[in-house]
C-alpha positions as a Markdown table, in Angstrom:
| # | Residue | x | y | z |
|---|---|---|---|---|
| 1 | Met | -76.5 | 56.7 | 56.5 |
| 2 | Asp | -74.9 | 59.6 | 57.6 |
| 3 | Gly | -71.1 | 60.9 | 57.0 |
| 4 | Pro | -69.2 | 63.9 | 55.8 |
| 5 | Ser | -68.6 | 64.9 | 52.1 |
| 6 | Gly | -66.7 | 62.6 | 49.8 |
| 7 | Ala | -67.1 | 59.5 | 52.2 |
| 8 | Gly | -68.8 | 57.6 | 49.4 |
| 9 | Lys | -72.3 | 57.4 | 50.9 |
| 10 | Gly | -73.8 | 58.2 | 47.5 |
| 11 | Thr | -72.3 | 55.4 | 45.6 |
| 12 | Val | -72.7 | 53.0 | 48.6 |
| 13 | Gly | -76.4 | 54.0 | 49.2 |
| 14 | Thr | -77.5 | 53.7 | 45.8 |
| 15 | Arg | -75.8 | 50.2 | 45.2 |
| 16 | Cys | -77.2 | 49.0 | 48.8 |
| 17 | Ala | -80.7 | 50.1 | 47.8 |
| 18 | Glu | -80.5 | 48.5 | 44.7 |
| 19 | Gln | -79.4 | 44.9 | 46.1 |
| 20 | Leu | -82.2 | 45.3 | 49.0 |
| 21 | Gly | -84.5 | 46.3 | 46.4 |
| 22 | Trp | -85.4 | 49.5 | 48.5 |
| 23 | His | -86.0 | 53.1 | 47.8 |
| 24 | Tyr | -83.1 | 55.4 | 48.0 |
| 25 | Leu | -83.2 | 59.0 | 49.1 |
| 26 | Asp | -80.1 | 61.3 | 48.5 |
| 27 | Ser | -81.0 | 63.9 | 51.2 |
| 28 | Gly | -78.0 | 66.0 | 50.0 |
| 29 | Ala | -79.4 | 66.3 | 46.5 |
| 30 | Ile | -82.5 | 67.9 | 48.0 |
| 31 | Tyr | -80.3 | 70.6 | 49.6 |
| 32 | Arg | -78.5 | 71.1 | 46.4 |
| 33 | Ala | -81.7 | 71.8 | 44.5 |
| 34 | Val | -82.8 | 74.4 | 47.2 |
| 35 | Ala | -79.1 | 76.1 | 46.6 |
| 36 | Trp | -79.5 | 75.8 | 42.9 |
| 37 | Gln | -82.9 | 77.6 | 42.9 |
| 38 | Ala | -81.8 | 80.4 | 45.1 |
| 39 | Leu | -78.8 | 81.1 | 43.6 |
| 40 | Ala | -81.2 | 81.4 | 40.2 |
| 41 | Ala | -83.6 | 83.5 | 41.9 |
| 42 | Gly | -81.0 | 85.9 | 43.8 |
| 43 | Val | -81.9 | 84.8 | 47.2 |
| 44 | Ala | -79.1 | 85.0 | 50.2 |
| 45 | Ala | -78.5 | 82.7 | 52.8 |
| 46 | Gly | -79.7 | 84.7 | 55.1 |
| 47 | Asp | -83.2 | 85.7 | 53.7 |
| 48 | Asp | -85.1 | 83.0 | 55.4 |
| 49 | Glu | -88.7 | 84.2 | 54.1 |
| 50 | Gly | -87.2 | 83.9 | 50.6 |
| 51 | Leu | -85.8 | 80.4 | 51.5 |
| 52 | Arg | -89.0 | 79.4 | 52.7 |
| 53 | Gly | -90.8 | 80.2 | 49.6 |
| 54 | Ile | -88.2 | 78.3 | 47.7 |
| 55 | Cys | -88.6 | 75.2 | 50.0 |
| 56 | Asp | -92.6 | 75.5 | 50.2 |
| 57 | Ser | -92.8 | 75.3 | 46.3 |
| 58 | Leu | -90.0 | 72.8 | 45.7 |
| 59 | His | -91.0 | 70.0 | 43.3 |
| 60 | Phe | -88.1 | 67.7 | 43.9 |
| 61 | Arg | -87.6 | 64.0 | 42.6 |
| 62 | Ser | -84.7 | 61.7 | 41.7 |
| 63 | Val | -84.6 | 59.0 | 39.5 |
| 64 | Pro | -82.1 | 56.0 | 39.5 |
| 65 | Asn | -80.2 | 55.8 | 36.4 |
| 66 | Leu | -77.5 | 53.9 | 34.9 |
| 67 | Gly | -74.9 | 52.4 | 37.3 |
| 68 | Asp | -74.4 | 54.7 | 40.4 |
| 69 | Val | -75.9 | 58.0 | 38.8 |
| 70 | Val | -78.9 | 59.4 | 40.3 |
| 71 | Asp | -80.7 | 62.0 | 38.1 |
| 72 | Ile | -82.3 | 65.2 | 40.2 |
| 73 | Phe | -85.4 | 66.7 | 38.9 |
| 74 | Val | -86.9 | 69.9 | 39.7 |
| 75 | Asn | -90.2 | 71.4 | 38.4 |
| 76 | Asp | -89.4 | 68.3 | 36.0 |
| 77 | Gln | -86.3 | 69.9 | 34.7 |
| 78 | Asn | -83.2 | 67.6 | 34.9 |
| 79 | Ile | -80.8 | 69.5 | 36.8 |
| 80 | Thr | -78.3 | 66.8 | 37.8 |
| 81 | Ser | -75.4 | 68.3 | 36.2 |
| 82 | Asp | -76.0 | 71.7 | 37.6 |
| 83 | Val | -76.3 | 70.6 | 41.3 |
| 84 | Arg | -73.2 | 68.1 | 41.3 |
| 85 | Gly | -70.7 | 71.1 | 40.4 |
| 86 | Glu | -68.6 | 72.4 | 43.6 |
| 87 | Glu | -70.1 | 75.9 | 43.7 |
| 88 | Val | -73.4 | 74.6 | 44.3 |
| 89 | Gly | -72.4 | 72.0 | 46.9 |
| 90 | Ile | -70.6 | 74.8 | 48.8 |
| 91 | His | -73.8 | 77.2 | 48.8 |
| 92 | Ala | -75.8 | 74.1 | 49.7 |
| 93 | Ser | -73.7 | 73.7 | 52.8 |
| 94 | His | -74.5 | 77.6 | 53.9 |
| 95 | Phe | -78.4 | 77.0 | 53.1 |
| 96 | Ala | -78.6 | 73.8 | 55.0 |
| 97 | Ala | -77.1 | 75.6 | 58.0 |
| 98 | Arg | -80.3 | 77.9 | 58.3 |
| 99 | Pro | -83.0 | 76.3 | 60.6 |
| 100 | Val | -85.6 | 77.3 | 58.3 |
| 101 | Val | -84.4 | 75.4 | 55.5 |
| 102 | Arg | -84.0 | 72.2 | 57.5 |
| 103 | Glu | -87.5 | 72.6 | 59.1 |
| 104 | Cys | -89.0 | 73.1 | 55.9 |
| 105 | Leu | -87.5 | 69.8 | 54.1 |
| 106 | Leu | -87.9 | 67.6 | 57.1 |
| 107 | Thr | -91.4 | 66.3 | 55.9 |
| 108 | Leu | -90.5 | 66.2 | 52.2 |
| 109 | Gln | -87.5 | 63.9 | 53.3 |
| 110 | Arg | -89.7 | 61.9 | 55.5 |
| 111 | Arg | -92.3 | 61.1 | 52.9 |
| 112 | Ser | -89.6 | 59.4 | 51.1 |
| 113 | Arg | -89.8 | 56.2 | 53.7 |
| 114 | Gln | -92.0 | 53.6 | 51.8 |
| 115 | Trp | -92.4 | 49.9 | 51.7 |
| 116 | Pro | -90.3 | 48.0 | 51.3 |
| 117 | Gly | -87.8 | 49.9 | 52.9 |
| 118 | Leu | -85.7 | 52.8 | 52.2 |
| 119 | Val | -81.6 | 53.7 | 52.3 |
| 120 | Ala | -81.4 | 57.4 | 53.2 |
| 121 | Asp | -78.0 | 59.2 | 53.1 |
| 122 | Gly | -77.2 | 62.4 | 54.3 |
| 123 | Arg | -75.6 | 64.4 | 57.5 |
| 124 | Asp | -78.7 | 64.0 | 60.0 |
| 125 | Met | -80.4 | 60.9 | 58.7 |
| 126 | Gly | -79.9 | 58.7 | 61.9 |
| 127 | Thr | -79.9 | 61.8 | 64.3 |
| 128 | Val | -83.0 | 63.5 | 63.3 |
| 129 | Val | -85.0 | 62.5 | 60.0 |
| 130 | Phe | -85.1 | 59.0 | 60.7 |
| 131 | Ala | -84.1 | 58.7 | 64.2 |
| 132 | Asp | -86.0 | 55.3 | 64.6 |
| 133 | Ala | -84.3 | 53.8 | 61.9 |
| 134 | Thr | -83.9 | 49.8 | 62.0 |
| 135 | Ala | -80.1 | 50.1 | 61.2 |
| 136 | Lys | -78.0 | 53.2 | 61.1 |
| 137 | Val | -74.1 | 53.7 | 60.0 |
| 138 | Phe | -71.8 | 56.4 | 60.0 |
| 139 | Val | -69.6 | 56.3 | 56.8 |
| 140 | Thr | -66.3 | 58.3 | 57.2 |
| 141 | Ala | -62.8 | 58.5 | 55.9 |
| 142 | Asn | -59.9 | 60.8 | 56.7 |
| 143 | Ala | -60.1 | 64.1 | 54.6 |
| 144 | Glu | -57.1 | 63.4 | 52.4 |
| 145 | Val | -58.6 | 60.0 | 50.9 |
| 146 | Arg | -62.0 | 62.1 | 50.6 |
| 147 | Ala | -60.3 | 64.5 | 48.8 |
| 148 | Glu | -58.7 | 62.4 | 46.2 |
| 149 | Arg | -61.9 | 60.4 | 45.7 |
| 150 | Arg | -63.7 | 63.8 | 44.8 |
| 151 | Tyr | -60.5 | 64.7 | 42.3 |
| 152 | Lys | -60.9 | 61.4 | 40.6 |
| 153 | Gln | -64.7 | 61.8 | 40.1 |
| 154 | Leu | -64.4 | 65.3 | 38.7 |
| 155 | Lys | -61.7 | 64.0 | 36.1 |
| 156 | Glu | -63.7 | 60.9 | 35.4 |
| 157 | Lys | -66.4 | 63.5 | 34.3 |
| 158 | Gly | -64.2 | 65.5 | 32.4 |
| 159 | Leu | -64.1 | 68.4 | 34.8 |
| 160 | Gly | -61.0 | 70.2 | 36.1 |
| 161 | Gly | -60.2 | 70.3 | 40.0 |
| 162 | Asn | -57.1 | 71.1 | 42.2 |
| 163 | Leu | -56.4 | 68.4 | 44.7 |
| 164 | Arg | -55.2 | 71.0 | 47.5 |
| 165 | Ala | -58.1 | 73.3 | 46.9 |
| 166 | Leu | -60.5 | 70.3 | 47.3 |
| 167 | Leu | -58.6 | 69.1 | 50.4 |
| 168 | Glu | -59.1 | 72.6 | 52.0 |
| 169 | Ala | -62.9 | 72.8 | 50.9 |
| 170 | Ile | -63.4 | 69.3 | 52.7 |
| 171 | Lys | -61.9 | 70.6 | 56.0 |
| 172 | Glu | -64.0 | 73.8 | 56.0 |
| 173 | Arg | -67.2 | 71.9 | 55.1 |
| 174 | Asp | -66.2 | 69.4 | 57.7 |
| 175 | Ala | -66.2 | 72.2 | 60.1 |
| 176 | Arg | -69.2 | 73.9 | 59.0 |
| 177 | Asp | -71.4 | 70.9 | 59.2 |
| 178 | Ser | -70.0 | 69.7 | 62.3 |
| 179 | Gly | -70.3 | 73.1 | 64.1 |
| 180 | Arg | -73.9 | 74.3 | 63.0 |
| 181 | Ala | -76.2 | 74.9 | 65.7 |
| 182 | Val | -79.2 | 72.7 | 64.0 |
| 183 | Ser | -78.7 | 69.4 | 63.1 |
| 184 | Pro | -74.9 | 69.3 | 63.0 |
| 185 | Leu | -72.9 | 66.2 | 61.4 |
| 186 | Lys | -72.2 | 63.6 | 64.2 |
| 187 | Pro | -72.9 | 59.9 | 64.4 |
| 188 | Ala | -76.3 | 58.6 | 65.9 |
| 189 | Asp | -75.8 | 57.4 | 69.5 |
| 190 | Asp | -76.6 | 53.9 | 68.1 |
| 191 | Ala | -74.9 | 54.0 | 64.8 |
| 192 | Thr | -72.0 | 51.9 | 63.8 |
| 193 | Ile | -69.1 | 54.0 | 62.7 |
| 194 | Leu | -67.5 | 52.6 | 59.3 |
| 195 | Asp | -63.9 | 54.1 | 58.4 |
| 196 | Thr | -63.7 | 53.5 | 54.7 |
| 197 | Ser | -60.2 | 55.1 | 54.3 |
| 198 | Asp | -58.8 | 51.6 | 53.5 |
| 199 | Met | -62.2 | 50.0 | 52.2 |
| 200 | Ser | -62.9 | 49.5 | 48.5 |
| 201 | Ile | -66.8 | 50.3 | 47.4 |
| 202 | Asp | -67.4 | 46.7 | 47.3 |
| 203 | Glu | -66.1 | 46.1 | 50.6 |
| 204 | Val | -68.3 | 48.9 | 52.3 |
| 205 | Val | -71.3 | 48.1 | 50.5 |
| 206 | Ser | -70.7 | 44.5 | 51.9 |
| 207 | Ala | -70.3 | 45.6 | 55.4 |
| 208 | Val | -73.5 | 48.0 | 55.3 |
| 209 | Leu | -75.6 | 45.3 | 54.1 |
| 210 | Asp | -74.3 | 42.6 | 56.7 |
| 211 | Leu | -75.2 | 45.5 | 59.1 |
| 212 | Val | -78.8 | 45.9 | 57.7 |
| 213 | Asn | -79.2 | 42.1 | 57.8 |
| 214 | Gln | -78.0 | 41.9 | 61.3 |
| 215 | His | -80.7 | 44.4 | 62.4 |
| 216 | Leu | -83.7 | 42.9 | 60.3 |
| 217 | His | -82.6 | 39.5 | 61.1 |
| 218 | Pro | -80.9 | 39.3 | 64.7 |
| 219 | Ile | -79.5 | 35.9 | 65.8 |
| 220 | Arg | -81.6 | 35.0 | 68.7 |
| 221 | Pro | -80.0 | 32.5 | 71.7 |
| 222 | Asp | -81.4 | 29.1 | 71.4 |
| 223 | Arg | -83.3 | 28.8 | 74.9 |
| 224 | Asn | -83.2 | 25.1 | 74.7 |
| 225 | Lys | -79.6 | 24.9 | 75.3 |
């Protein structure tokens, strides 16, 4: 499952994984973890050797918690609240544009594919990381809707936020993610594009599960007719 920031991939992904009984990968959390460690260590986005060292030593794991929450651990330290902030997210986008970071994290992400299945969300899951995935969906929504969703999320968590600033940040993130040279954000050629602007979370989850079931259990023509 790929899509831009604020499209609802995380919530949809965790719910789909739970209903399918599959594993779940939030690839964005890995990049946020790298950004968090880089900021703490004073490693700049242009320091490829420093970034390689961080990626190579990254001990990352995510653990589903109550509801749609996924706890993020690095070196057994719960950094969930630290990596979910806007500042880390912006830096993660810059670090993710570095080829050395994407190369180093590719194997880590691919190791997440386990029986009986995996729901992976990110920006290049269907185009690069799991290009051979059984089902692919590109979840999107217009920027204004995504900004409003993010604003509500922040309010629910007791955090401040400015709607206009969030909208500008989302537009800048879209341009950066879509325009980067390595693994740009775009739908896979064989992905189903799902615009969620006017859909509830339950409707999106249902649509994605229907898509998965269609790919896992295709309706075959009756040759006797």
